[in-house]
N, C-alpha and C positions, 0 to 999 in steps of 0.2 A: 504494500500500500504506500502511495506517495502523496504527501501533503502539499508539495510545491514542486516547481520545475527544477529546483536545486537539489532535490533529494535523489542521490545516486547510490548511496552506500547502505548496505544491509545493517539494520539495527538489531533485529530479532526475527525469529521464524517460529511459526506454530504449525502443527500438522494435526488436523482433526481436533482442534481446540487445545492441544497440549504443546508445551514448549518443545521446540526441536532445535538442538544445538549443533547438529552436524552440518558441515559445509557441503554436503552432497546428498543426493537422494538415491534410494535403492531400486532395484528392478521390481521388488515386491510392491513398493509404494506406487509405481507406475501401473503395475498389473491390477492391483486392488482398487486403485483410485482413492480419492479423498481430497480434503480441502487443505491446500498448502498456502499459508498466508505469510507474506514477506513484508515486514515493516522497513521502510527506507527513510534515510535521513540525510542531511547535508554534510555531515561529518562522519568519518569512518568509526565504527565500533571495533576497536582493535582487540577487544577481548572475545568477540564472537567467533566461534569456530577455531579458537586458538589451541585448545587442548589436543594432545596427540590422538586421542580416541575419536575426536570430531573431524579429523582430516581423512581424506580418501587415501587408501593404500592398497597395494596388491603384492602378491608373492607367489612363488612356485613352491608348493609344499611337497610334491612327490618327485622332483628332479628327474625328468624323463630322458635325460641324455647322460652318457658317460664321456667325460673329456678325453681327448686323445692324449696319449703319453708324449713326453718331450725328451728328445735326445740331448745329452750334454757332453761336450768335448771342447778342448782348447782351440781347435781349428778344424777346418774341413780337409786340410792336407797335413801330411807329416812325412818325415824322412826315415825314421827307424820304427818307433812304436807310438801308439796313441791309445789313451784310455777313454772309453766311451761308456757313458751311463744312461739309464732310462729313468725318467722321473714320472711318478704317478701323481697327477694333479688333483685327483679326488681324495687321495690319502688312504684308501682301502681297496684299491682295485687289484685284480689278478692280471699280471702283465705276461703277455706272450710275445716272444721275440723270434723272428726268422733272420738268420745270418747267412748271406749268400745263398738264399733259397732253401736252407735247411733249418727246421725248427730246433731251438735250443732251450735248455732250462735256464732262465734268468734269475740269478740270486744276488747279483751285484755288478759293479762296473766290469767291463770286458776290455782286455788289452789285445789290440790287433797289431799285426806287423805286415799287412798287405792291404791293397785296395779292397774295401769291404762295403757291401750294401746291407743295411738293416731295414726291417719292417717290424713295427710293434703295434699291438692293440692292447686296450685295457677293457676289462669287463667287471661290472658290479651287478650282483644279483641276476646274472644271465644277460644283462644288457651290454652289448659289445660296442666299443667306440669305432669310429672310422680308423683305418690304418694310417700310421704315420711312417714315412720312409725317409731315410738319410743315407748318403753315401760319403765315405771318407777315403781320400785318394792318397796313395803312396807316391811321393816324389822321388825319383832316382837320387840317391845320396850324393853329396858333394857338388851338386850343380849350383851355379851362382850366376847372377846377372850384374853387369856393370852398366849403369845408366849414364851416358855421356851428355845427354840433353835432358834437363829436369822435366818431369811430368807435373801436371797441375796438382796442387794440394787438395783441390776440390774433387778430383777423380783419380785417386791413387790405386783403386782396386785392391787395396791391402798392402801395397808396397812393391818393392823391386821384384820380389818372387812371383808376383801376379802373372808375369809373362811366361813363367815355366811351371805353374802350379797344376797344370792339366785340367783346370776348370775353364770351360769355354763360356764366353759371354753370349747372351741372347740378343734379340733384336731391340730390346729396350735398354738404352744406355744408362738409365737411372738405377739399375739393379745393383751396381757396385762391382761388377766383374770386368768393367772396361777401364783401361788406363788412358787418361786424356792428356794430350799435348796441345797447348794453346800457343799459337803464333810462333811455332818452332818446328823444326824437323824432329823425327825420332831417330836417335842414334844409340844403339845398345850392343853390348857384347855378351854372349852367353858362353859360360865355361861349362862344358859337359862333364868335367871332373876327370876325364881320361880320354885318350885318343880312341876314336871310334870310326868304323867304316860308315860313310854317309852316302846315301843314294838320292836323297832329296831334302830340301829345307823349305819350311813354310811358315807363314805368319798371317794371322787374321786381322781384318780391319772392319770397322762399322761405318756406314754412312747414314745420316739422318739430317738431310739438308735443312729442314725447318728448324733444327736446333744448331745450325751452323757447323755441323760435323760432316766432313767430306773425306772421301778416299784420298790416300796420298797420290801425288802425281806419278810417282814411281817408287819402286822398292829395289834396293841394291844389296846383294849378298856377297860376303867374303868368308873364307875359312882359313884357319891357321892351326898348326900343330903346337907351336910354342907361345902363341899369344902376342908375338912381336912381328913376325913376317906373315903377311896375309896374301892369299891368292884369290883371284876373281872366281865367283861361283854363280854369277848370273845377275841380270838386271831385268825387271819386269815393269812395263808401262801400265798405268791404270786403264782398265777397259770399261769402267763404270761411268756413265754420264753424271755430272754433278746435279743435273736436273731430275734425276730419278728420285722420287719421294718415298717416304716410309723408311722403316728400319731395314737396311740392306747389309748383309754380311758377305764379305768376299775374302777368299784366301789367296794370297800371292805365294805361289809354289814354284821353286826352281828345281830343275832336274830334267832328265835323269843325270845323276852325278855318279862318280866312282872315285871318291877321294877319302883319305883318312884325315881326320881333324879332331881337335879338342875344343877349339874356340870358333864361335859363329858370330860374325859381325853383320848386323842388320841396320841399314839406313833407309828410312822412309822419308821421302821428300814432300814437304807440305805443299798444298795447292796455293798457299799464300792468302791473299785477301779474298773475301767472299766475292763472287762474280757480280758484274754490273746489274744483271737481271734479278739478283737475290735481294731479299728484304734487308739483309745486313751488308749490302754492297759497300766496299771500302773498308770494312772492318776485318780483323784477323779471324780465320777459321780454326777449327779443331781437327786433330787426328786422334781417333780412338782405336787403340790396339789391344789385342788380347791373344796370347799364346803363341809362342815360337816353338816349333818342333822340328825334329829330324827323323828321318827313316833310313 
């Protein structure tokens, strides 16, 4: 009930003649009908509907889902061994773990020494969670990367080792698996740790022209046994048009080769400034690289 045009605030409420202090109505009130009288005033009644029991609330009382378990490890990659644990988020679930396709009894953290894929589920009172999968990758020991032109601190992909951690970046540059070079060429040397027979060398790049990320103009490969004297191993020109839109991944691969080497020198030449037709025309572009490999 309003006594004037200035009355906007609830002062009190009655339902079928009795005081009603709650700030909500129930389904039964609607279904059964009745007289709901609301007294309005020009100033707020800050005490009305204030008590916790007078406020609307909702809750799930029978918890219809079981949370997926969570894998815990220091890193997705390792050189010798890695400890992997599985956490039960519900606190009382039965955990089942599959390791490289074989079911195992999980009683605590597992130490692995090779590339391993895990799948885990949790069950509570017969209700099974969705499966959670994780893969941990063994990096060949003693491999190192020397970065001669610094990458952007904004897109490190986890540091120097990102270029040899065996984890490939996808078409989305924001996932954190791509190493970004802004307004510079990419110049790196990979130490394989020992002299190896090499038949081909490859390196992957991403293009996303709307984000000012372009393929390098060219990629140059050199190899060396001692890290001092290098010999040519091939040079590849970019075949991808800078106008191609969307996330595009292209591998620059040189070969076939038949050389022995320990050190791989990879230089990717930047396209330079964004093209005249581009929204960023006249501004520096990016090179996004991930994974250098040999076969």
